[in-house]
N, C-alpha and C positions, 0 to 999 in steps of 0.2 A: 913461742907466745910472747905477744908483744907486752912491754910493761908499760903501766899507766903510769901517766904524768899528773901530779897532784896539781888541783887548781888552788892556786894562792887567793886568798881573800883579803881585801884591805883589813887593816886592824881598825878597830873602830876610833873615828874622829881623823881618819886620814883619808883624804879624798872624799869625804861625804859631806853634805851640808848639815847644818845644825837643825835640831828638831823643830825649832821655831824660829822665824827670822829675827835678827837683832834690831831692838828698837831703843829708843832712849830710856825707856823704862825696865830694859833688861838687867837684872842685878849682876853686878862686877863678877861675882862668883860663878854665874851660869854663862858668861862669855868663854869662848874657846881660847886656848893659849896664844894662836895667831889669828889675827882679823885681816880682811881684805881692806884696802885704804876706803871704798864706800862703806863698809861695815862700821869702821872706826869713825868716819865722819857723821853717819847717822847716829852712832851711840854718844858722840861728843856734841851732837845738835850743831855742827859746823857744816859749811859748804864744801863740796867735794874739791873745789879748787884751791881753798884754803888749806885743806888737808894735805892735799900733796905739796903745797908750798911749804907747810910745817915738816913734812917729811924731807924735802928737798934741802931745807935750811939746817936739819938736823934738830930742830926745836921737838920734834915727835919722833922717839926711837923707831927704827924700822929694821926689817931683816930682807936682805935681797936674796932669793932664791931663783938664780937665772934671771928671767926678764920679770919674774913676779915680785911684787913688793908687799909684805905683809907687817902688820903692826902687832907687836905682842902685847898681850894684856898688861904686863908690867910697864909697858910704855904709856899707857893709858893713865896708870896710877901716877907715873913720874910727871907727867904734863898737868895733872889735876893738883897735885901736890897734896898737902893736908889741909882739910876744911878749916876755915877761919870762923871764930866765933862771931856772930852778929854783933855788930856795936849799936850800944845805945846811947842815945843822945839827951840830956835833960835841957829842958827849955829854960 
């Protein structure tokens, strides 16, 4: 009798696309832990070339997985820093 080999299914979030495309309006909490460089560029609302330049310079934290470059969600927070209060000027 031949034994059955179980079929492994990817765990949620591994090798799957997010339910909705990432836009500038996607809440930070809804972003995946690792974003592709184009996804990070879209969310940051900057050009793809600038995003790759920021990764190359180390200004945008990234993770290399073989040939793949991914930007951790925490890296986006590091780049954005803390929000500043608007400055009011008196005339």
